N, C-alpha and C positions, 0 to 999 in steps of 0.2 A: 310417485314421481317417475318421470322418464329420464333416461340418460340424454345428454346433448345430441342433437342431430348433427352438429359440427362441433368439434372440439372435445374436451377443453384444450385451449392453447395457452400455454404460459408465455406471457409477453415480457415486457420490461421488468426486470428484477434488480433490486438493490440489496444492501445489507439489512434493510428493515421493511421492504415494500415489494409487493408483487402484483401483477395485473393478470387476470384470468379471463380469457374470452370463451364464450360458449354461445351456441345457437339453440333456441327452442323451436317450436313449430306452431303454426296457426291451428286453432280449434274452432273453425267457423267464426261466429261472432262472440264466442265465449272469451272471457279474460284469461290471459296466460301469465304465469309468474315463474320466475327463475330464482334459484337459491344456491347458496354456497355455504359450507362450513369447513373448518380446518382445525388441526391440532398438531403439536409436536409429535414426531414419530416416537413410538415407544410409550406414549401416554394414552389414557382411555377417554379423558374428558374432551368433548368437542367444544369449540367456540360457540357463542350464540350465532344462529343462522342469520345471514344477510339476504334480503329479498329484493327483487326488482321486477318491473313489468316491461318485458321486451316490447319494442315498437316495430310494427310492420314496415315503417319507413326505413328502418335499419335491418330489414330482413330477419326480424325476430332475434337479433343478436344482443348480447349484453357483455359488458366488460366490468368485472368485479375487481375491487382492490382489496388486498390483504395488507394491513398496516400494523405498525408497532411490532414487527417481527424481530427475532433475535438473529444476529449475524452468523453466517457459516453454520446454519442449522437446517436439518431436514424436517420438513413438514408433510403431513398427509392432508388431503382435501377431498371433499366430495361435492359434486355439483349436479344439478338436474332441473327439471321444469315440470309444471303441472297445471291443470285447469280445474279450479274448485267447482263443486256443484252449485254453490251459491254465487250468482253473477254480481253481487254487490260487494264482494270482498275487495279490500285494498291491500297495498304493500304492508301496512301496519297490521291489519286484521288477520292476514294469512299466517302471521307468526304464531298465532294461537292454535293453528290446526295441527293435529297429529299427522306426521308425514312419514312415509316409508321411503327412505333414500335409495337411489340406485346402489347396487352393491359394489360398483367399481370404486376403489380407493386409489387416488393418484398421489404422486409425490413430487415435491419441489424442494430445491435447496437454495437458501439465500446466499448472497455474495459474502466472501470473506474480505475483511478490511486489512488483512495481513500483507503488507508490501514484501516483495521479493519471494513470496510463496509462488511456486510454479502454477500457471493458469493454462487451461486448455480450451480449445474451441473447435467446432465443426464448421467448415466453410464450403459452400457449393452454390451452384446456380443452374438455371436452364433445365427445368423439369417438364418435359414434353408429355402431354396427356391428350391424345387425339379423341375427339368426340364426333359422333355422327348422329344427326337427328336427336341431339341432346343426350345421347348415351355414350359413355366412355368405351373406346375400342381397346380391348386387351389391357385394362387398367393395371393389372398386376405387373406388367413390364415397367411401367413408370413408377411403381411403388416398390419395386424389388430392392433397390439400393438402400432404402430407408430401413429395411430389416437388418442389413449389414451395419448401418450406422448405429441402430439400437443395440446390436450385439457388442460393438466396440464400446459404447457408452457404459454398458453394464459393468465392465471390468476396468474402466479407464482410471488410471492414477497418473497425474492429478485428475479429479473429477472434471467433467465437461462443464464449463461455466455457461456456455450459450452456443446456439447454432446461428450462423449468419447465412441467410439466403439472399444473394446479392443481385437477383434479377431474374425475370422470366419464370416466376413461380407458376404462372398460368400462361397458356398460349391462346389468346382470344382469336388469333388469326391463323389457327392451325390449318384451316382450309381456305386461306385468304382469297385464292383466285376463284373459288367456287361458292363458298358460303360463309364469309366471315361473320363472326358474332358482332352484332351492332345493337340489338335490342337489349334493354336492361335485364329482362327476365332471363334471356339466354346467357348473358354474362354472369348473372348470379348463379345460374345452374352450373356453369363451368367451375366457378369457385367452390361450390358445394361438392361437386364431384372430385375436384383436385384435393381438397383438404379433408375429405372423409374416407380416403383409402386407408386401410388398416395400419400399415406400417408408418406412414407419415403422421397419422393421427396419434399413434403411440409415442412417436418421437416428440411431437409438439406438446403432448400432455404431461411430459416429464422433464423437459429441458426448455429453458427460456429461448424463444425464437425471435430474432430480429430480421426484418425484411425491408427491402427497398426495391422499387420497380425498375424494369428496363422497358424496351420497346414493345415486347409481345404482350404486356399487360394492356396495350392499346392496339397498335398495329406495327408491322415491320418498319424499322427505320423512322419512327416518329421523332420529330415532326417534319422531317425532310420530305416525306411522301404525302403529307397531309393535303387534303382537298377541302374546299369550303364546306362540302356536305359532311365532312368528318366531325364537325363540331358536336353533333348529337352523339356520335360514337364516343368522342372524348369525354363528354359530360357523363355518359352512362358508365364508361370504363372507370373513371375516377371515383364515381359514387360507390361502385363495387369495391374498388381498391381501398378506399377509405374505410369501408366496413370491415373488410377481411384482412387487410395487411397493416393499415395505419392505426387502427383503433386501439390496439394493445401495445403500441410503440411509445417511446418518449417524445414523439412529435406532439402528443397531446399533454398539456399541462394538467395539473390536478386542481380541483376546486378547493375552497376553504375547508370543506369537510372531507378532503382527501379522496374524492371520487374522480374518475377520469372525466374531464370536461370535453365531451364529444361535440359540444356545440361550437367549440372554438378550435380552429386549425389554421395556422398562419402559413405553414410550409410543410413539406414532406421530409426534409433533411433533419437530422437530429444527432445528438451526442449521448454517449453513456460511458460509464467508467467501471472498472473492475480492479479495485485497489490502486496500484501504481501503473495500470494499463488503461489507456483511454481509446475510444473509438469515435470517429466522426464519420457518419454515414451520409454521403452526399446524395442529392437528387440531381443526377447528371442527365436527366431525360426531359422533365417537364418545364424547366426554366431556361431552355436554350434560346439564344438570340442568334438567328442565322443571317442577319443583315451584314453587309459587307463592311460597314464602318465601325461595328462594335460586336464582332463575333464572340459569343460566350457559350460555353457548355454549362457553366454555373452562373446564375444571375449575380448581380453586383453585391447584394446583401449577403448571399451565401458565400461568395468568394471572400468577402471581408470577414465574415464570421470564422471561416476556415483559417484564414491567415492569423487572426487574433488568437485562435485556439492553438495553432502551431507555435506561435511565439510565446504565449503566456502559460500554457498548460505545463504543470510540473510533472506530467506523466513520464515514466521511465521509457515506455514504448508507446508510440502513437500510430494507430492503425487508421488509415483513411480508406473508406469503402467507396468505390466508384463503379457502378454497374458495368460500364464499358471500360476498355483497357486504357490505362494511363500511359503505359509503354510496355513492350516495344510496339511499334506501329506495324500494321498489316500491309502487305504488298498491294492487295486489292481490298476494296470495301472498307478501307480505313477511315473514310470520311464520316462514318457514324460514331467514331470514337474521338479521343483527345487529339489524334493526328490532325483533325480538321480545325483545331482551336489552339494553334501553337503559341500564340501570344499569351493566352491565359495560362497555359501549362508552364511557359517559361517564367511568368511572374511567380508562380508557386515554387518552382525549383530555385529561383534566385532568392526568394525569401528563406527557404530552408538552408541554402548555401551561405548567404551573407550573414544570417543570424546564428549560424553554427548549431542548427537544431539536429540532435542526434536521434537515431533509431526511429525513423519515419518509414512506414511500410504501407504501400498502396495495395489494396485488396480488390480484386475484380473477377468477373466471369465473362459471359457473353460469347466467347469465340469458339466454344465447343472443343476445347483443348486446355490442358493445364500445364503450368510451368512456373518457375521462379526466375527472376532476373535481377541483376545488380546494375545500378547507374552510378557512374563516377564522373569526375571533372578533370580535364587534362591538366589544369594549372592549380588545382586546389585539392591536395591529398586528404584534407579533412572531410571532404564532402562524400557522402554515400547514402543512397536510397535503395530500398529493395521493393520488389513487387511480388505478390503471390496471386496467381491466377488459378481459379478452380472452376471447371466447367467441362461437360454437363453432368447433371445427375442422371438424365436420360435423354438420349438424342433421338430425333426423328429419323426414320430410315431415309427421308428425302434430303437430309442435310449432311454435308461432309464434316469430318473432324479436322481440326487444325493440326498442322505439323510444323516442323522447324522452318521449312521453305515458305510457310504462310507469312512469315515476319521479315521485316527489313532489319538485318543484323550487320550489314557490311559498311555502314556509315554512321556518323554521330547522330544522336537524336536531335540535337540542336547545336548550332555554332553561334558563339557570341564573341564580342570584342575581348572578353576576358578569358576565353577558352571554350573547349568543346565539351558537351555532355555526351559521354560515351557509355554504351551499355553492352552487356554480355549475358547470355543465358547462364544460369547457375544450376540448371537441371535439364535433362531431356524434355521434349514436349510429349505429353501423354495424349494419345489419340484414341481414347475409349471413354466410356462412362466411368466417372470417378467422383470422389470427394476428398477434401483435405482435412486432416486432423492436425491442428496447429497447436504446439505446446510452447509457451513462453517460459524459459528458464532464466536463471540468474545471468548467464553469459551468452545465451543463444536462443534463437527461435528455431524449433525443430518442425519442419513441414513434412508430414507423412501423407503421401497420396495412396488411396486404396481404391481398388476396382469395385464393381457393383456387388461382388460376392464377399467383399471385406478383405481380400488378399492385398498385402502391402505391395505397391508397385515400386515405390522409391522413397527415400528419406533424405532430406536436404537440411543442412545446418546453415543458418544465417547468423553470423556472429554479431552480438550486440556490443556497443561501445559505451 
C-alpha cells in the first residue's frame, strides 16, 4: 500500500465519530482502492479494515468515517491506497488480500462530553502559497508557521480540540492580473500543493480541522467583482472546494449506514459542538445578495438558522465564524465585509441584545492583521459581544498588514433609537504572520497570539458571564 498523496486530514469529530479524508492516485485504467483501520492507543488489535474505491470525479479522494468510538479517547489509525494485480477485484474482495500497510501511524482524539472542562482551539486564516506554472514558489515560507502550531499542540494543556481555518486556505488568484487559475485541473493542482506541504499535512493528520471559504478560494472580492464569464471559474472553484474543504466537514450529513453522504450538499455553512461550547460556521461569501432592496451577506435561510441557534442553543459559549470581519469596520475596502450589510448585522445584534444572549464571540480573519475587540450598548449594560480576529498564517509580499489606523474606531458601530453600539479594541493590532491559540476556561476566554516561530506576541482575557 502507498501512503495518501494528500492527507490524511481529520475532519469533523464528535465524542463517538470522526471523518478522515485522504487522496489516492490514478494507476492508468487499473482499479484503485483506499483503506483505513484504527485502534485505541496502547492496544495491539486493529479494527477490521474499511475499503473504498476512490472516484476520479472527486480527484481520487475518499472520506472514511470511524463510528462507535469512545469519548475523550486517543486512537491510532493507518490509511493508504493500492492497485491490485487482478483488475476484477471489488471493495468486498480486496478485504481478503494480504496487505502491507504504510508504516505511518496517525493519532486522533475524540471529543470530551465533560462540560466546564477547559477546551482549546487553534484559529487562523489567509495562507498564501504562490504558484508559477503549476509549481509552488518557496513553499516552505507558507508552511513554516504550521511547524510552530504543531510544536504548541504537542505540549498543550488542555489538548487542542480543533483547528479553525476561517478563509483563504488557498489563493486561486495569487497572480490574478497575469494568470489567474480558472481551469479545473489548475485549481486542483493548487489544492494538492497547498495541502501536501509537510507541516500543514502533519497538523491536519493529528488534529481535527474545520474550514470555511473566503474570496480567494474563488477570486478577490467575490462576487462584487464577478463578470459573466466568471461562471465557469466559480463552478470549477466550488467543485474543488467541495472536494478538499467541505467533504470532511459537518456540512455533509451521514447516510443510514453512517458514511458521509457526498452526493448531498445543501449549503456550506454548518454547526458543531464541543461539550458546552458550540460553533456556527457561516458562509459569508457565496450566499450574498448585492441588490439594493435586500442586501444580505448571509442568505435568508442561513440568517434564520443562525438566529434560531443563538436563541435556542444551551451552549455556555457560542462562537460564530464569519470569514470577513463582523466588526470593527475598515476605513477603506470595508464594503467586502459586514460594513456593507448594516441592516443584517443590526438584526443579529438586536437579537443578541433583546434576547439577553450571553458569551457570543465572532471569529474571523481576512484583514491580514489580528486583534480582539469588545462591543457594548450605550443604554443596555447587560449587552456585550466580543470578536477574535486572526490573520494571516502567511502574507504575500505584495499585500500590506492591517494596523490600528486601518479600522474605524472613533464612532459607534451603529446608532439606533434605543442607543448606540460602541466598540473598542481590547488588544493591540498585530501586523505580522500569526495564529491564535484560544482557550475557553470556566470564567474567561484566553486568546494567545503567536508569531510564525511560535513566540507568544500577546495574551488577552475575555471575561465570560
